[in-house]
VMD Tcl script that builds the backbone (N, CA, C; Angstrom):
set m [mol new atoms 159]
animate dup $m
set s [atomselect $m all]
$s set {name element resname resid chain x y z} {
  {N N MET 1 A 81.662 102.922 115.026}
  {CA C MET 1 A 82.858 102.126 115.277}
  {C C MET 1 A 83.818 102.231 114.088}
  {N N PHE 2 A 83.340 101.816 112.906}
  {CA C PHE 2 A 84.226 101.790 111.748}
  {C C PHE 2 A 84.208 103.122 110.988}
  {N N LEU 3 A 83.332 104.044 111.408}
  {CA C LEU 3 A 83.216 105.299 110.678}
  {C C LEU 3 A 84.477 106.144 110.822}
  {N N LYS 4 A 85.210 105.983 111.938}
  {CA C LYS 4 A 86.386 106.809 112.167}
  {C C LYS 4 A 87.670 106.119 111.712}
  {N N SER 5 A 87.539 105.138 110.838}
  {CA C SER 5 A 88.737 104.451 110.348}
  {C C SER 5 A 89.527 105.387 109.436}
  {N N PRO 6 A 90.836 105.255 109.433}
  {CA C PRO 6 A 91.686 106.165 108.659}
  {C C PRO 6 A 91.742 105.832 107.170}
  {N N VAL 7 A 90.818 105.000 106.709}
  {CA C VAL 7 A 90.823 104.647 105.289}
  {C C VAL 7 A 90.240 105.790 104.477}
  {N N SER 8 A 90.983 106.205 103.461}
  {CA C SER 8 A 90.515 107.319 102.635}
  {C C SER 8 A 89.583 106.817 101.539}
  {N N ARG 9 A 88.927 107.738 100.878}
  {CA C ARG 9 A 87.979 107.362 99.836}
  {C C ARG 9 A 88.711 106.732 98.649}
  {N N LYS 10 A 89.934 107.184 98.408}
  {CA C LYS 10 A 90.718 106.632 97.304}
  {C C LYS 10 A 91.006 105.155 97.556}
  {N N ASP 11 A 91.332 104.822 98.816}
  {CA C ASP 11 A 91.590 103.426 99.154}
  {C C ASP 11 A 90.343 102.578 98.908}
  {N N TRP 12 A 89.193 103.131 99.276}
  {CA C TRP 12 A 87.931 102.403 99.073}
  {C C TRP 12 A 87.685 102.159 97.594}
  {N N LYS 13 A 87.978 103.198 96.756}
  {CA C LYS 13 A 87.764 103.040 95.318}
  {C C LYS 13 A 88.672 101.952 94.772}
  {N N GLU 14 A 89.917 101.935 95.201}
  {CA C GLU 14 A 90.857 100.899 94.762}
  {C C GLU 14 A 90.352 99.521 95.191}
  {N N PHE 15 A 89.908 99.447 96.454}
  {CA C PHE 15 A 89.406 98.179 97.007}
  {C C PHE 15 A 88.207 97.685 96.210}
  {N N LEU 16 A 87.266 98.591 95.936}
  {CA C LEU 16 A 86.057 98.213 95.203}
  {C C LEU 16 A 86.374 97.873 93.758}
  {N N LYS 17 A 87.449 98.484 93.235}
  {CA C LYS 17 A 87.834 98.188 91.863}
  {C C LYS 17 A 88.382 96.765 91.755}
  {N N LYS 18 A 89.118 96.360 92.781}
  {CA C LYS 18 A 89.741 95.034 92.749}
  {C C LYS 18 A 88.768 93.937 93.190}
  {N N THR 19 A 87.888 94.257 94.122}
  {CA C THR 19 A 87.055 93.226 94.733}
  {C C THR 19 A 86.142 92.488 93.749}
  {N N PRO 20 A 85.391 93.188 92.877}
  {CA C PRO 20 A 84.493 92.469 91.964}
  {C C PRO 20 A 85.244 91.466 91.101}
  {N N VAL 21 A 86.476 91.788 90.735}
  {CA C VAL 21 A 87.263 90.875 89.909}
  {C C VAL 21 A 87.530 89.588 90.681}
  {N N VAL 22 A 87.908 89.742 91.947}
  {CA C VAL 22 A 88.205 88.571 92.776}
  {C C VAL 22 A 86.948 87.732 92.954}
  {N N ILE 23 A 85.824 88.396 93.234}
  {CA C ILE 23 A 84.563 87.673 93.445}
  {C C ILE 23 A 84.158 86.949 92.158}
  {N N LEU 24 A 84.293 87.641 91.019}
  {CA C LEU 24 A 83.948 87.020 89.743}
  {C C LEU 24 A 84.833 85.810 89.479}
  {N N LEU 25 A 86.130 85.943 89.777}
  {CA C LEU 25 A 87.045 84.822 89.577}
  {C C LEU 25 A 86.628 83.644 90.437}
  {N N LEU 26 A 86.297 83.914 91.702}
  {CA C LEU 26 A 85.888 82.837 92.605}
  {C C LEU 26 A 84.635 82.145 92.080}
  {N N ILE 27 A 83.656 82.942 91.625}
  {CA C ILE 27 A 82.407 82.366 91.115}
  {C C ILE 27 A 82.691 81.511 89.888}
  {N N VAL 28 A 83.526 82.045 88.980}
  {CA C VAL 28 A 83.842 81.305 87.751}
  {C C VAL 28 A 84.550 79.996 88.081}
  {N N ILE 29 A 85.491 80.054 89.033}
  {CA C ILE 29 A 86.229 78.849 89.412}
  {C C ILE 29 A 85.285 77.820 90.026}
  {N N MET 30 A 84.413 78.277 90.939}
  {CA C MET 30 A 83.484 77.356 91.593}
  {C C MET 30 A 82.552 76.716 90.558}
  {N N LEU 31 A 81.997 77.549 89.663}
  {CA C LEU 31 A 81.094 77.020 88.640}
  {C C LEU 31 A 81.841 76.073 87.719}
  {N N GLY 32 A 83.083 76.423 87.375}
  {CA C GLY 32 A 83.881 75.575 86.493}
  {C C GLY 32 A 84.127 74.215 87.117}
  {N N ILE 33 A 84.500 74.203 88.402}
  {CA C ILE 33 A 84.755 72.934 89.095}
  {C C ILE 33 A 83.473 72.105 89.140}
  {N N ARG 34 A 82.372 72.765 89.463}
  {CA C ARG 34 A 81.094 72.056 89.550}
  {C C ARG 34 A 80.710 71.477 88.190}
  {N N PHE 35 A 80.911 72.282 87.145}
  {CA C PHE 35 A 80.570 71.828 85.795}
  {C C PHE 35 A 81.433 70.644 85.403}
  {N N ILE 36 A 82.735 70.714 85.713}
  {CA C ILE 36 A 83.656 69.626 85.361}
  {C C ILE 36 A 83.260 68.346 86.085}
  {N N ILE 37 A 82.941 68.474 87.383}
  {CA C ILE 37 A 82.554 67.290 88.161}
  {C C ILE 37 A 81.269 66.686 87.591}
  {N N THR 38 A 80.289 67.561 87.320}
  {CA C THR 38 A 79.013 67.076 86.777}
  {C C THR 38 A 79.223 66.389 85.433}
  {N N ALA 39 A 79.989 67.042 84.560}
  {CA C ALA 39 A 80.241 66.480 83.231}
  {C C ALA 39 A 80.983 65.150 83.360}
  {N N TYR 40 A 81.944 65.092 84.271}
  {CA C TYR 40 A 82.716 63.859 84.454}
  {C C TYR 40 A 81.801 62.707 84.876}
  {N N PHE 41 A 80.926 62.994 85.839}
  {CA C PHE 41 A 80.024 61.934 86.307}
  {C C PHE 41 A 79.045 61.521 85.208}
  {N N MET 42 A 78.543 62.497 84.460}
  {CA C MET 42 A 77.608 62.182 83.385}
  {C C MET 42 A 78.279 61.311 82.332}
  {N N ILE 43 A 79.519 61.662 81.964}
  {CA C ILE 43 A 80.238 60.910 80.936}
  {C C ILE 43 A 80.545 59.495 81.437}
  {N N SER 44 A 80.996 59.389 82.684}
  {CA C SER 44 A 81.337 58.070 83.228}
  {C C SER 44 A 80.082 57.206 83.330}
  {N N GLU 45 A 78.969 57.811 83.702}
  {CA C GLU 45 A 77.707 57.061 83.783}
  {C C GLU 45 A 77.285 56.597 82.384}
  {N N ALA 46 A 77.415 57.489 81.405}
  {CA C ALA 46 A 77.034 57.148 80.028}
  {C C ALA 46 A 77.926 56.026 79.507}
  {N N LEU 47 A 79.214 56.108 79.773}
  {CA C LEU 47 A 80.135 55.062 79.323}
  {C C LEU 47 A 79.812 53.742 79.993}
  {N N ARG 48 A 79.496 53.813 81.289}
  {CA C ARG 48 A 79.192 52.587 82.017}
  {C C ARG 48 A 77.883 51.974 81.475}
  {N N ALA 49 A 76.902 52.823 81.211}
  {CA C ALA 49 A 75.620 52.324 80.721}
  {C C ALA 49 A 75.762 51.783 79.296}
  {N N GLY 50 A 76.500 52.522 78.465}
  {CA C GLY 50 A 76.626 52.118 77.058}
  {C C GLY 50 A 77.608 50.970 76.872}
  {N N GLY 51 A 78.761 51.074 77.570}
  {CA C GLY 51 A 79.799 50.064 77.347}
  {C C GLY 51 A 79.524 48.768 78.105}
  {N N GLY 52 A 78.772 48.864 79.198}
  {CA C GLY 52 A 78.555 47.665 80.007}
  {C C GLY 52 A 77.550 46.722 79.400}
  {N N GLY 53 A 76.653 47.289 78.561}
  {CA C GLY 53 A 75.650 46.526 78.184}
  {C C GLY 53 A 74.873 45.888 77.254}
}
mol reanalyze $m
mol bondsrecalc $m
mol representation Tube
mol addrep $m
């Protein structure tokens, strides 16, 4: 089905060159957001535990 696509090998190389960067960016962003959320909750919990009591 897809074997007869008119995409040349050069296009594939360009695509593969760009794709890992995009995937890495997405992973870094997701991990960064998760880390920020986790750190925020940990800090707020620590402040609540320490300051409340």
